[in-house]
C-alpha positions, 0 to 999 in steps of 0.5 A: 374786404374793408381797407382798414389801413387807416388804423395802422397808427391807432396805437400812437394816436391813442397814446398822444391823446392819453399822455398829453398833460398840461405843462406849467413851466416852458423852456424859453425857446421859440416854437418853429413857425412850421409846428404852429402851422401844423397845429393850426391845420389841426384846429381847422380840422375840427368838426364844425356844423355847416363848416361855419369855421367860427374860430378866430385865431390870434398868434400873438407877437412879443409886443402884444404878449408883453402888454398882456403880461403887464396887464395881468401883473397889475391885476395880481398885484392889486389882488394879491400883492407885489410879490405874487405879481412878480412871481406871476410875471416871471413865469409868464414872460417865459412862455414863448408861444401864445396863441389865442382862440376866439369864437364868433358870436352868433345870435342863434344860441343853438348855433353859438353852442355848436361854434363854441364847441367846434372852437374847443374841438379845434384847441384840443386838436392843436393841443395834441398836434403840439404834444406830438411834436414835442411841445407842451401846452397850457389852455388858460382861461384866467381873469385876465382874458375877461378884462376889458383891456385884454380885447383892446390890446389884442384888437378884437371886438368883444361884441362879435368874438368871445375868448375860448382860450389862450394857449401857451405853447413850449418846450417843457422844462418838466412834464407833470405827472399824468393824473390818472382819470377814471373813464367811468366817471360820470358815464351812464350805459343805458339799455 
């Protein structure tokens, strides 16, 4: 007889996956370090070929966050005007936890693709861990992460690392309605 005790929590696991939504509005309450540590542990559990552990994770402190908010505010002000800049600044300053996940750059294109995929899996693991602990997330990839000043603010070398995602984490002020996703969309069943 095969031991299937590992299946005991399958229903709750599938619920975590299928109930998670992107949260846009957070309470300002700090995310406890032990919850962040759980998510980081989950990131490290992501599958990655040859165990290269290509992720470089930066849990951003308030000083760095403030500098990124100011950088983004200046960019939005130029592109969309003062009112839009202030609205964005107000929203961004309320996000209590910022985690940047980068991927090391490999000269081997296949390795880099595998490493980048591992980092993306790791981010998803983190998001599910936060969700299962009552915290919402937003995986951001907006223009600010491609600004040359962004890497300088955080302190990483863009010739060695590329941003995969900037994760916002916090207790949700509101949980958006889950949009129905068609599981058969873009799926082909072959004989």
